[in-house]
N, C-alpha and C positions, 0 to 999 in steps of 0.2 A: 235634476236629471229626469225624474219621473214625468214631470210636465212636458219636458222636451221630447221624450220618447213617445208620449201619448200624442203630442202635436204631430210628430213625424208619421205616426200610424194614421191619424185622421187625414193628413195631407196626402197620404198614399191612397186614400179612398176607402179605408176600412171604417165601417159605421161604428159610432161610439158604443152602441149596445153590443157589438161583436167583440169589443176589447174586454177581456176578463179582468176587471179592476183589482180583484183580490190577488190574482196571479201576477199581474203586472208589477205590483209592489215587490213581490218575492223575486221575480225575474231580474228587475233592476238592481235590487240589493245583492243578489248572487253575482251578477255581472260585475258590479263595483268591487265586491270582495275578491273575485277571481282576478280582476285587473290589478288590484292593489297588493295581493298576497302571493301571486305565482309568477314565475319567470315567463311563462307563456302569455299570461294576461298582461304583464308589463310590456312585453315585446309587441303584443297586439295593439295596445294603447299607443305605444310609440309609433308603430306603423301607421295607425289611423291618423295620427297627428303629423306624419311626415318627419318624425324626429330621428336623428341619427343616434345610434348607441355604440359605445365602445367600452371594452373591458379595461379594468384596472391593470396597472403594469406589475409584472412579477418581481421587478427589482425595487419596489417601493413597499413601505409598511403603511397599512391603513388601520386606523383606530376609530371605532364607533364609541362616542362618549355619551354616557347617560348622566346628565348634569344633576338630576334629582338624587341619584344614588351615588354620585361621584365615582363612577366605574368606567373604565376604559376596556373595551374588548377588541382584541386584535382580529382583523379580518384579512383573509387571503385575497390577493389581487384578482384571482380568478372569480371571486364571489362579489366583486365590486363592478358595477356598471355605471357609466356616466351617460347622460342624455343631453343632447344638444339639438336645438331646433330654432325655428323662426315662426312667430305668429305676427302676421302683418294685417292690419285693419281687421283684427278679430278672427282671422282664419289662418290655418297652417299654410306656410309657403316654403318652397325649396330653398334651403340655406345657400345653395350654390348661386342663386340669383342675387344675393345681397352683396353690395359693394359698399365699403366703409372707407371714409377719408376724414381727415381732420378739418374742422371748420376754420375759416380764416380768422385770425385773432389780430385785432388792431386796438389802438388806444381810444378810450372814451374821452370825448371832448369835455365832459362834465367833471369826472373824477380822475382821469389820467390812467385808470386801470386798463391793462391789456385784457380784452374780453372777446368772446365769440358771440355774445348776445346783443351786439350793437344794432341799433335801428337808426337809419338816416332820417332825420326829421327836419322840418323847417322851424327854426327857432322863432316863436311868435314875437319876441321882443326885438330881435335884430334883423328879422326877415332874411336869414341865411340858412343854408343847409348845414347841419351839424350831426355828428355821430354820438349817440348816447347809449350807454348800457341800460339794461332793464331796470336796475336799481335807480339810476339817475332819472329815467323816465317816470318811474313809480313815484318818486319824491320831488318831481319838478313842480314849480309853483303854478305853471299853466295847466288848467284842466284838460286842454286839448292834448298836451304832451302826456299828462298822467294817464289818460285813457289808453295810451300805447304801451304802458307797462303794467305790471301786476305782481303782487307777492307770490301768487301761485306759480309763476314762471320760475322764480328763484327757489321756491320750495321743491319743485320737481327737478331742478338742475342737478346733474351728477358731478359737476365740478365743485366738490366740497372744499377745495383749498382756496376758492375765490374769497377775497376779503369781504365781499358782501353776502356770502351764503348764510342763510338762517341758522345752520348748525354751528356757525362760529359766533353767532350773536343771539344768546338766549333773550327772548322777549322782543326780537326784531319784528317790527310791524306795528 
């Protein structure tokens, strides 16, 4: 954060020698503490990032659990705040602009599994178009097809109930 603030000051045209380096450390540390420990600071951080905040519900029980001391503390819904937002391409974006829909799921011609990670490829052996899931591409005998898949795609996948997901197969890969 310190380097980022200093870069912003330099880009704004402030000469390096005019930036009090000893004070800059303290100012950044105080700002971080204010944002992390006060309601006003948390709200300011949420506003800067375009995040929406909403209060906990009064008809629900909230418990904060300290796993180290095995202690649960009851918290009033008025003291619980939830934060929701959108970071798109590394920058905050208005959540109202986001549209979400399910990807089309179809059967893989290689393993038969219904998947949304299908790639339509030209099978080099049969010279026909075929649909293969990422797993079947990754483990295909053709190097051309293998290059279209990758373990990182399956590792990042959020469909953890998929038969090919690495969480289901210890040592997969």
